[in-house]
KEMITI-491684 format. One record per residue: x, y, z of N, C-alpha, C in turn. Coordinates in steps of 0.1 Angstrom, whole numbers, padded with zeros to 4 digits, always signed. Example, Ala and Ser with C-alpha at 12.3 -4.5 7.8 and 13.67 -1.06 7.14 Angstrom:
+0132-0057+0078+0123-0045+0078+0132-0033+0078;+0128-0022+0071+0137-0011+0071+0129+0000+0079;
// end
This chain:
+1058+1410+0835+1070+1415+0842+1079+1422+0833;+1084+1434+0836+1094+1441+0828+1108+1437+0833;+1116+1433+0823+1130+1429+0827+1139+1441+0824;+1146+1445+0834+1156+1456+0833+1170+1450+0830;+1176+1456+0820+1190+1452+0817+1199+1463+0821;+1208+1460+0830+1217+1470+0835+1231+1467+0830;+1237+1476+0822+1250+1474+0816+1261+1479+0825;+1270+1470+0829+1281+1474+0838+1292+1480+0830;+1298+1491+0835+1308+1498+0828+1321+1499+0836;+1330+1508+0832+1342+1510+0840+1340+1520+0852;+1328+1524+0854+1324+1533+0865+1322+1524+0877;+1332+1523+0886+1331+1513+0897+1320+1517+0906;+1318+1530+0909+1308+1534+0918+1294+1531+0913;+1292+1534+0900+1279+1531+0894+1276+1515+0894;+1286+1508+0891+1285+1493+0891+1281+1488+0905;+1287+1493+0916+1284+1489+0929+1269+1492+0933;+1264+1503+0928+1250+1507+0930+1241+1497+0923;+1245+1494+0911+1237+1484+0903+1237+1470+0910;+1248+1466+0915+1249+1453+0921+1242+1453+0934;+1242+1464+0942+1234+1465+0954+1219+1463+0951;+1215+1469+0941+1201+1468+0937+1197+1453+0933;+1206+1447+0926+1204+1433+0922+1205+1424+0935;+1213+1427+0944+1214+1419+0957+1202+1420+0965;+1196+1432+0965+1183+1434+0972+1172+1425+0966;+1172+1425+0953+1162+1416+0946+1163+1402+0950;+1176+1397+0951+1178+1383+0955+1174+1381+0970;+1178+1391+0978+1174+1390+0992+1159+1389+0994;+1151+1396+0985+1137+1396+0986+1130+1384+0979;+1139+1375+0974+1133+1362+0968+1132+1363+0953;+1137+1373+0947+1135+1374+0932+1148+1368+0925;+1147+1369+0912+1158+1363+0903+1166+1374+0896;+1179+1372+0895+1188+1381+0887+1197+1373+0879;+1198+1376+0866+1208+1370+0858+1221+1378+0858;+1233+1371+0859+1245+1377+0861+1256+1370+0854;+1267+1377+0850+1278+1370+0843+1288+1362+0852;+1293+1351+0848+1304+1345+0854+1315+1342+0844;+1326+1336+0847+1336+1333+0837+1332+1322+0828;+1322+1314+0831+1318+1303+0823+1307+1306+0814;+1295+1308+0819+1283+1313+0812+1275+1322+0821;+1265+1329+0816+1256+1337+0825+1248+1328+0834;+1246+1331+0846+1238+1324+0856+1226+1331+0859;+1215+1323+0863+1203+1328+0868+1202+1326+0883;+1204+1337+0891+1206+1337+0905+1194+1339+0914;+1194+1331+0925+1184+1333+0935+1190+1329+0948;+1184+1333+0959+1189+1330+0973+1188+1314+0974;+1200+1308+0975+1201+1294+0976+1195+1288+0988;+1193+1296+0999+1188+1290+1012+1173+1293+1013;+1167+1299+1003+1153+1302+1003+1146+1292+0993;+1138+1283+0999+1132+1273+0990+1123+1279+0979;+1115+1289+0983+1106+1296+0974+1114+1302+0962;+1125+1308+0965+1134+1315+0955+1139+1304+0945;+1143+1293+0951+1148+1282+0942+1137+1277+0933;+1125+1276+0938+1114+1272+0929+1112+1281+0918;+1114+1294+0920+1112+1304+0910+1122+1302+0898;+1134+1297+0901+1144+1294+0891+1138+1283+0882;+1133+1272+0887+1128+1262+0880+1116+1267+0871;+1108+1275+0877+1096+1280+0869+1101+1289+0858;+1110+1298+0860+1115+1308+0850+1121+1300+0838;+1129+1290+0841+1136+1282+0831+1128+1271+0824;+1117+1267+0831+1110+1255+0827+1119+1243+0829;+1126+1243+0840+1136+1233+0844+1129+1222+0852;+1132+1209+0849+1127+1198+0858+1131+1200+0872;+1123+1197+0882+1126+1200+0896+1136+1191+0902;+1139+1179+0895+1149+1170+0900+1163+1173+0894;+1164+1184+0887+1177+1188+0881+1184+1197+0891;+1194+1193+0899+1199+1201+0910+1206+1214+0905;+1205+1224+0914+1211+1237+0912+1225+1238+0918;+1234+1246+0913+1247+1248+0919+1247+1261+0928;+1252+1259+0940+1253+1270+0950+1266+1277+0948;+1265+1290+0945+1277+1299+0943+1281+1306+0956;+1293+1305+0960+1298+1312+0972+1310+1321+0968;+1314+1330+0978+1325+1339+0975+1337+1337+0983;+1336+1328+0994+1348+1325+1002+1347+1312+1008;+1358+1306+1012+1358+1292+1017+1351+1291+1031;+1351+1301+1039+1344+1301+1052+1329+1298+1050;+1323+1303+1039+1309+1301+1037+1306+1287+1033;+1316+1279+1029+1313+1265+1025+1309+1257+1037;+1315+1260+1049+1313+1252+1061+1299+1252+1065;+1291+1262+1062+1277+1263+1067+1268+1254+1059;+1272+1251+1047+1262+1244+1038+1266+1229+1035;+1278+1225+1040+1282+1211+1038+1285+1204+1051;+1284+1191+1052+1287+1184+1065+1301+1181+1066;+1309+1179+1055+1323+1175+1056+1330+1179+1044;+1342+1185+1045+1350+1189+1034+1362+1179+1033;+1362+1169+1024+1373+1160+1023+1387+1167+1021;+1398+1162+1025+1411+1168+1023+1414+1170+1008;+1410+1161+1000+1412+1162+0985+1404+1174+0980;+1392+1176+0985+1384+1187+0980+1390+1201+0985;+1396+1201+0996+1403+1213+1001+1415+1216+0992;+1422+1206+0987+1433+1208+0978+1428+1214+0965;+1417+1208+0960+1411+1213+0948+1407+1228+0949;+1401+1231+0960+1397+1245+0962+1409+1254+0963;+1419+1250+0969+1431+1258+0970+1437+1261+0956;+1436+1251+0948+1442+1252+0934+1433+1259+0924;+1420+1257+0925+1411+1261+0914+1400+1271+0918;+1398+1274+0930+1388+1284+0934+1395+1297+0937;+1389+1309+0933+1378+1310+0924+1381+1304+0910;+1372+1298+0904+1374+1292+0891+1363+1283+0886;+1364+1277+0874+1353+1269+0868+1353+1255+0873;+1352+1254+0886+1351+1240+0893+1339+1240+0902;+1331+1230+0900+1320+1227+0910+1323+1214+0917;+1321+1214+0930+1323+1202+0938+1311+1198+0945;+1308+1185+0946+1296+1180+0953+1300+1174+0966;+1292+1178+0976+1294+1174+0990+1281+1169+0996;+1281+1162+1008+1269+1160+1016+1265+1173+1021;+1252+1176+1020+1247+1189+1024+1243+1190+1038;+1243+1202+1044+1238+1204+1057+1224+1208+1057;+1217+1209+1068+1203+1212+1069+1200+1227+1064;+1211+1235+1063+1209+1249+1058+1204+1249+1044;+1207+1239+1036+1204+1240+1022+1190+1232+1020;+1180+1239+1014+1167+1232+1012+1168+1223+1001;+1159+1213+1001+1158+1203+0991+1154+1209+0977;+1147+1220+0978+1143+1227+0965+1156+1231+0957;+1167+1234+0964+1179+1238+0958+1187+1226+0952;+1186+1215+0959+1194+1203+0956+1187+1193+0947;+1174+1196+0943+1167+1187+0935+1163+1175+0942;+1161+1176+0956+1156+1165+0964+1168+1156+0969;+1180+1160+0967+1192+1152+0971+1197+1156+0984;+1205+1147+0991+1212+1150+1003+1226+1155+1000;+1229+1158+0988+1241+1164+0984+1239+1178+0978;+1250+1186+0978+1249+1199+0972+1261+1202+0964;+1258+1208+0952+1269+1212+0943+1273+1227+0946;+1286+1229+0947+1291+1243+0951+1302+1247+0942;+1302+1260+0939+1314+1265+0932+1316+1280+0936;+1328+1285+0934+1332+1299+0937+1336+1305+0923;+1328+1313+0917+1331+1318+0904+1343+1328+0903;+1350+1328+0892+1361+1337+0891+1357+1349+0882;+1348+1357+0887+1343+1369+0880+1340+1380+0890;+1345+1392+0888+1343+1402+0899+1328+1406+0901;+1320+1406+0891+1306+1409+0893+1299+1398+0900;+1302+1386+0897+1296+1375+0904+1299+1375+0919;+1312+1377+0922+1317+1376+0936+1311+1388+0944;+1310+1400+0938+1304+1411+0945+1289+1409+0948;+1283+1403+0938+1268+1401+0939+1266+1390+0950;+1274+1380+0950+1272+1369+0960+1274+1375+0974;+1285+1383+0976+1287+1389+0989+1276+1398+0993;+1271+1407+0984+1261+1416+0988+1248+1410+0990;+1245+1398+0984+1232+1392+0986+1231+1382+0998;+1242+1380+1005+1242+1372+1017+1251+1360+1016;+1258+1357+1005+1268+1347+1005+1264+1334+0998;+1252+1332+0994+1248+1319+0988+1238+1322+0977;+1242+1320+0965+1233+1322+0953+1233+1309+0945;+1221+1304+0944+1219+1292+0935+1217+1297+0921;+1225+1292+0911+1225+1297+0898+1228+1287+0887;+1218+1282+0881+1220+1274+0868+1223+1284+0857;+1225+1279+0845+1226+1288+0834+1213+1296+0831;+1215+1309+0827+1203+1318+0825+1197+1316+0812;+1191+1305+0809+1185+1302+0796+1173+1294+0799;+1164+1293+0789+1153+1284+0789+1159+1269+0789;+1153+1261+0798+1158+1247+0799+1159+1240+0786;+1171+1234+0783+1173+1227+0771+1180+1235+0760;+1179+1248+0761+1185+1257+0750+1200+1259+0752;+1207+1264+0742+1221+1267+0744+1223+1277+0755;+1234+1274+0763+1236+1283+0774+1240+1297+0770;+1238+1307+0778+1240+1321+0773+1254+1326+0776;+1261+1331+0767+1274+1337+0769+1274+1352+0767;+1263+1358+0764+1261+1372+0763+1248+1375+0770;+1247+1388+0775+1234+1392+0782+1223+1391+0771;+1226+1394+0759+1215+1393+0748+1209+1379+0747;+1217+1369+0750+1212+1355+0749+1202+1353+0761;+1206+1359+0772+1197+1358+0784+1183+1364+0780;+1184+1376+0775+1171+1383+0771+1163+1376+0761;+1170+1369+0752+1163+1361+0742+1153+1351+0748;+1158+1345+0759+1151+1334+0765+1142+1338+0777;+1147+1348+0785+1140+1351+0798+1135+1365+0799;+1135+1373+0788+1129+1386+0789+1114+1385+0793;+1110+1393+0803+1096+1392+0808+1094+1382+0819;+1104+1373+0821+1103+1362+0831+1110+1366+0844;+1120+1375+0843+1129+1378+0855+1130+1393+0856;+1132+1399+0868+1132+1413+0869+1145+1420+0864;+1157+1413+0864+1169+1420+0861+1179+1411+0855;+1187+1417+0845+1198+1411+0839+1210+1420+0841;+1221+1415+0846+1234+1423+0847+1242+1420+0835;+1244+1430+0827+1252+1428+0814+1267+1431+0817;+1275+1421+0818+1289+1422+0820+1297+1420+0807;+1290+1419+0796+1298+1417+0783+1299+1402+0781;+1307+1398+0771+1309+1383+0768+1317+1376+0779;+1313+1364+0782+1320+1356+0792+1334+1351+0786;+1343+1346+0795+1356+1343+0791+1358+1329+0786;+1351+1319+0792+1353+1305+0789+1343+1300+0779;+1330+1301+0782+1320+1297+0773+1314+1284+0775;+1320+1276+0784+1314+1263+0788+1312+1262+0803;+1302+1255+0807+1299+1254+0822+1311+1247+0829;+1311+1249+0842+1322+1244+0851+1323+1229+0850;+1335+1224+0853+1338+1210+0856+1331+1206+0869;+1325+1195+0870+1318+1190+0882+1325+1177+0887;+1330+1178+0899+1336+1166+0906+1329+1163+0918;+1325+1150+0919+1317+1145+0931+1327+1141+0942;+1326+1147+0954+1334+1143+0965+1325+1138+0976;+1313+1134+0973+1304+1128+0983+1306+1113+0985;+1314+1107+0976+1317+1093+0977+1332+1091+0980;+1336+1079+0983+1350+1076+0987+1360+1081+0976;+1357+1078+0963+1366+1081+0952+1360+1093+0944;+1368+1104+0943+1363+1115+0935+1360+1111+0920;+1348+1116+0915+1344+1113+0902+1340+1125+0894;+1345+1126+0882+1341+1137+0873+1327+1134+0867;+1317+1143+0870+1304+1141+0865+1301+1149+0852;+1309+1160+0851+1307+1169+0839+1321+1174+0836;+1326+1172+0823+1339+1178+0820+1337+1193+0817;+1348+1200+0818+1349+1214+0816+1363+1219+0814;+1365+1232+0816+1378+1238+0814+1389+1232+0822;+1386+1227+0834+1395+1220+0843+1395+1206+0839;+1405+1201+0833+1405+1187+0827+1409+1177+0837;+1406+1164+0834+1410+1153+0843+1425+1153+0846;+1433+1156+0836+1448+1156+0839+1452+1167+0848;+1445+1179+0848+1447+1190+0857+1443+1186+0871;+1432+1178+0872+1427+1174+0885+1437+1164+0891;+1442+1154+0883+1451+1144+0888+1464+1149+0893;+1468+1160+0887+1481+1166+0892+1479+1171+0906;+1467+1174+0911+1465+1179+0924+1461+1168+0934;+1452+1159+0930+1447+1149+0940+1450+1135+0936;+1457+1132+0925+1459+1118+0921+1447+1113+0912;+1445+1100+0912+1436+1094+0903+1421+1099+0906;+1414+1102+0895+1400+1106+0896+1393+1097+0886;+1381+1092+0890+1373+1084+0881+1365+1093+0872;+1361+1088+0860+1352+1095+0850+1339+1088+0850;+1328+1095+0851+1315+1089+0850+1314+1082+0837;+1311+1069+0836+1310+1062+0824+1299+1067+0815;+1290+1075+0820+1278+1080+0812+1281+1093+0805;+1294+1098+0807+1296+1111+0801+1294+1113+0786;+1298+1103+0779+1296+1103+0764+1285+1093+0760;+1276+1090+0769+1265+1081+0765+1252+1088+0766;+1243+1085+0757+1230+1091+0756+1221+1085+0767;+1214+1093+0775+1203+1088+0783+1194+1079+0775;+1188+1069+0781+1180+1059+0773+1168+1066+0766;+1163+1077+0772+1152+1084+0766+1155+1090+0753;+1168+1092+0749+1172+1097+0736+1175+1086+0726;+1179+1074+0731+1186+1064+0723+1177+1059+0711;+1164+1059+0713+1156+1054+0702+1154+1065+0692;+1157+1077+0695+1154+1088+0686+1161+1088+0673;+1174+1084+0674+1182+1083+0662+1189+1070+0660;+1182+1059+0664+1189+1046+0664+1194+1043+0650;+1206+1038+0650+1212+1034+0637+1219+1045+0630;+1218+1057+0635+1224+1068+0627+1238+1072+0631;+1243+1066+0641+1256+1069+0645+1263+1058+0653;+1274+1062+0660+1282+1053+0667+1275+1046+0678;+1275+1033+0679+1268+1025+0689+1274+1029+0703;+1287+1031+0703+1293+1035+0716+1288+1048+0722;+1284+1057+0713+1279+1070+0717+1264+1070+0719;+1257+1060+0714+1243+1060+0715+1238+1052+0727;+1246+1043+0733+1240+1035+0744+1251+1031+0754;+1247+1029+0766+1256+1025+0776+1260+1011+0775;+1272+1007+0780+1276+0993+0780+1267+0985+0789;+1266+0972+0786+1257+0964+0794+1262+0963+0808;+1275+0964+0811+1280+0962+0824+1284+0975+0830;+1278+0987+0825+1282+1000+0831+1279+1001+0846;+1289+1005+0853+1287+1006+0868+1289+1020+0873;+1289+1030+0864+1290+1044+0869+1277+1049+0875;+1277+1062+0879+1265+1068+0885+1254+1067+0876;+1256+1068+0863+1246+1066+0853+1250+1055+0843;+1254+1043+0848+1255+1032+0840+1242+1027+0834;+1242+1017+0826+1229+1013+0819+1218+1010+0829;+1220+1002+0839+1210+0999+0849+1205+1012+0856;+1215+1020+0860+1212+1032+0868+1204+1041+0859;+1208+1042+0846+1201+1051+0837+1186+1047+0836;+1184+1034+0835+1170+1029+0834+1162+1033+0846;+1168+1031+0858+1161+1035+0870+1158+1050+0870;+1168+1058+0866+1167+1072+0866+1156+1077+0857;+1155+1071+0845+1145+1075+0836+1131+1071+0841;+1130+1060+0849+1118+1056+0854+1114+1063+0867;+1123+1072+0871+1120+1080+0884+1127+1074+0896;+1134+1063+0894+1140+1056+0906+1152+1063+0912;+1159+1071+0904+1171+1078+0909+1170+1093+0904;+1177+1101+0912+1178+1115+0908+1192+1118+0903;+1194+1127+0893+1207+1130+0888+1214+1138+0899;+1227+1135+0901+1235+1142+0911+1240+1156+0907;+1241+1158+0894+1246+1171+0889+1238+1176+0877;+1238+1189+0875+1231+1194+0863+1235+1187+0850;+1225+1184+0842+1228+1180+0828+1230+1165+0827;+1228+1157+0838+1230+1143+0837+1219+1135+0831;+1207+1140+0832+1195+1133+0828+1188+1139+0816;+1188+1152+0814+1180+1158+0804+1188+1163+0792;+1182+1164+0781+1188+1170+0769+1191+1185+0772;+1203+1189+0768+1208+1203+0771+1213+1209+0758;+1214+1223+0758+1222+1230+0749+1217+1230+0735;+1205+1225+0732+1200+1222+0719+1195+1234+0711;+1200+1236+0699+1194+1246+0690+1180+1242+0685;+1173+1251+0679+1160+1248+0674+1161+1238+0662;+1171+1239+0654+1173+1230+0642+1178+1217+0647;+1177+1207+0639+1183+1194+0641+1198+1195+0640;+1205+1191+0650+1220+1191+0649+1226+1177+0647;+1234+1175+0638+1240+1162+0635+1255+1163+0635;+1262+1155+0642+1277+1155+0643+1282+1145+0633;+1293+1149+0626+1299+1139+0617+1313+1137+0622;+1317+1124+0625+1329+1121+0631+1337+1112+0622;+1350+1114+0622+1359+1106+0614+1372+1114+0609;+1378+1109+0599+1390+1116+0594+1386+1129+0588;+1395+1139+0589+1391+1153+0584+1386+1152+0569;+1393+1145+0561+1389+1145+0547+1375+1139+0545;+1373+1127+0552+1360+1120+0551+1349+1129+0557;+1351+1135+0568+1341+1144+0574+1337+1155+0564;+1346+1162+0558+1343+1173+0549+1336+1167+0537;+1340+1156+0532+1333+1150+0520+1319+1147+0524;+1316+1141+0536+1303+1137+0540+1294+1149+0542;+1299+1159+0549+1291+1171+0551+1288+1178+0538;+1297+1179+0529+1294+1185+0516+1283+1178+0509;+1283+1165+0509+1273+1156+0503+1260+1158+0510;+1259+1158+0523+1247+1159+0530+1241+1173+0529;+1249+1183+0529+1244+1197+0527+1238+1199+0513;+1245+1194+0503+1240+1195+0489+1226+1187+0488;+1226+1176+0494+1214+1167+0494+1202+1175+0501;+1205+1181+0513+1195+1188+0520+1190+1200+0513;+1198+1207+0507+1194+1220+0500+1186+1216+0488;+1189+1205+0481+1181+1200+0470+1167+1196+0474;+1166+1192+0486+1153+1188+0492+1145+1200+0498;+1151+1212+0496+1144+1224+0500+1147+1228+0515;+1157+1222+0521+1161+1225+0535+1171+1236+0535;+1170+1244+0546+1180+1254+0549+1191+1248+0558;+1203+1247+0553+1214+1239+0560+1225+1248+0565;+1228+1246+0578+1240+1252+0584+1251+1242+0586;+1263+1248+0586+1275+1239+0587+1285+1246+0597;+1289+1238+0607+1299+1242+0617+1313+1236+0613;+1322+1245+0609+1336+1241+0607+1345+1248+0615;+1358+1249+0611+1368+1257+0619+1375+1267+0609;+1383+1275+0615+1391+1284+0607+1399+1276+0596;+1403+1264+0599+1411+1256+0590+1403+1250+0579;+1390+1248+0581+1382+1240+0572+1370+1248+0565;+1367+1260+0570+1354+1266+0566+1354+1268+0551;+1365+1271+0544+1365+1274+0530+1364+1261+0522;+1364+1249+0528+1363+1237+0521+1348+1232+0519;+1339+1239+0525+1325+1236+0524+1318+1245+0513;+1311+1238+0504+1307+1245+0492+1292+1249+0492;+1284+1243+0501+1270+1246+0502+1266+1250+0516;+1254+1256+0517+1248+1259+0530+1254+1272+0536;+1250+1274+0548+1255+1286+0556+1266+1281+0565;+1279+1285+0562+1290+1280+0569+1295+1289+0579;+1298+1284+0591+1303+1293+0602+1315+1286+0609;+1325+1293+0612+1337+1288+0619+1335+1289+0634;+1337+1279+0641+1336+1279+0655+1348+1283+0662;+1359+1284+0655+1372+1287+0661+1383+1279+0654;+1395+1278+0661+1406+1271+0655+1410+1259+0664;+1413+1248+0657+1417+1236+0665+1431+1238+0672;+1438+1248+0667+1451+1251+0673+1449+1257+0687;+1438+1263+0689+1435+1269+0702+1421+1265+0706;+1420+1254+0714+1407+1248+0718+1398+1258+0725;+1404+1268+0732+1396+1277+0740+1386+1285+0730;+1390+1288+0718+1382+1295+0709+1369+1287+0705;+1371+1274+0704+1359+1266+0701+1349+1266+0712;+1354+1264+0725+1345+1265+0736+1338+1278+0737;+1345+1289+0735+1340+1303+0736+1328+1305+0727;+1329+1299+0715+1320+1302+0704+1309+1292+0702;+1309+1281+0709+1300+1270+0707+1285+1275+0708;+1281+1280+0720+1267+1283+0722+1263+1295+0714;+1272+1304+0712+1268+1316+0704+1265+1312+0689;+1273+1302+0684+1270+1298+0670+1257+1291+0669;+1254+1282+0679+1241+1275+0679+1230+1285+0679;+1231+1296+0686+1221+1306+0687+1220+1314+0674;+1231+1316+0668+1232+1323+0655+1224+1315+0644;+1225+1302+0644+1218+1294+0635+1203+1294+0638;+1199+1296+0651+1185+1298+0654+1180+1310+0647;+1187+1321+0648+1183+1334+0642+1182+1333+0627;+1190+1325+0621+1190+1323+0607+1179+1313+0602;+1173+1307+0612+1162+1297+0609+1166+1286+0600;+1177+1280+0603+1181+1268+0595+1173+1256+0599;+1171+1246+0590+1164+1234+0594+1173+1223+0599;+1185+1224+0595+1194+1213+0600+1209+1218+0600;+1216+1214+0610+1230+1218+0612+1239+1206+0611;+1249+1206+0603+1259+1195+0603+1272+1201+0609;+1278+1194+0618+1290+1199+0625+1301+1189+0625;+1314+1194+0623+1325+1185+0626+1325+1182+0641;+1332+1171+0644+1333+1167+0659+1346+1173+0664;+1347+1174+0677+1359+1181+0683+1364+1173+0695;+1365+1160+0694+1370+1152+0705+1385+1154+0706;+1390+1155+0719+1404+1155+0722+1406+1153+0736;+1418+1149+0741+1420+1146+0755+1419+1159+0764;+1420+1171+0759+1419+1183+0767+1405+1189+0767;+1404+1201+0764+1391+1208+0765+1381+1203+0754;+1387+1196+0744+1378+1190+0734+1368+1180+0740;+1372+1174+0751+1363+1164+0757+1351+1171+0762;+1352+1183+0768+1341+1191+0773+1333+1196+0762;+1339+1201+0751+1332+1206+0740+1323+1194+0734;+1329+1183+0732+1322+1171+0726+1310+1167+0735;+1312+1167+0748+1302+1164+0758+1290+1173+0755;+1292+1186+0754+1281+1195+0752+1275+1193+0738;+1283+1191+0728+1278+1189+0714+1269+1177+0713;+1274+1166+0719+1266+1154+0719+1252+1156+0725;+1252+1163+0736+1239+1166+0743+1230+1175+0734;+1236+1185+0728+1229+1194+0719+1223+1186+0707;+1230+1176+0703+1226+1168+0691+1217+1157+0694;+1214+1155+0707+1207+1143+0711+1214+1130+0708;+1228+1131+0708+1237+1120+0705+1234+1115+0691;+1231+1123+0681+1229+1120+0667+1243+1122+0660;+1250+1111+0658+1263+1111+0653+1264+1102+0641;+1270+1107+0630+1273+1099+0618+1288+1097+0618;+1292+1084+0617+1306+1081+0617+1310+1078+0602;+1321+1083+0598+1325+1081+0584+1340+1076+0584;
// end
């Protein structure tokens, strides 16, 4: 299959013609990659079960990993969900269009192939002109996970999509770099109490300002059990395993059942390793001085052993690393820059063919929580505490 890359420009008439062509492909059951404000998505007709299957095939994505349905107006939500809770309406009024996904009980209109076999459906309205025009032109409902090979860093440029999916899909819409660089926040409204299943640009404090108390899934910073043996003893116990009495959607008991096939993940990224570079990624967590000292030691040790070493620092710390290939992910003064550059830097290290990457950690109450969530998954929860 030949993949056509269509670059969108300031020529509105030409752009509309390109989007109409892309919409026809989706209506015919094909796949189109397109930009959103978060990452590039791989779109198909969300109400066509065969089209949803093609997404899983193109990405190599497990079939129990649910897809997010993208819509362009609130009226379209009513067709695909059974009930819209008042708190969800408030969230939509505040944050749609935007980087927010909400989970509802699904209607019969949404096939199980789109929801990963669940009776719930994840929905969002993207804040990107190309995405909204494409959704409208294609019929109103586009299922779209990130447009990358499953498990790889998410694409923030059309070039990233081509790296993974060239020859697997018919078209990529090139809208330039995305704005945010991290996937949407996911909030589950299918239960009595809203729960954040995936952190993102919209933080818990922002949500609580709109609807009051919201629960956090206890599994957000815990490794699925399938990963925990992989790096046992190499990092923080709290980050490597769930608490014995965990009662979240993916608490310890639930995680065991899920890994054994007893439960399905409610939202993308809850079960499987995501965002991973080809090289081994190791996070180093602790005080700034101790982290720099440890990374410098490990990098020197790795290079002496013949390894090609990459280091992820910040604008404030990049000059403090003396060995390896050092890249700044952004500045801690502006967390948005770290989110925007995360996946791109992981892909840059892939191109440089490094053997191992050491990275500072980026935990904070704001967007740093979402960044750390992605980095922990990319690292397989391999954390060294100093």
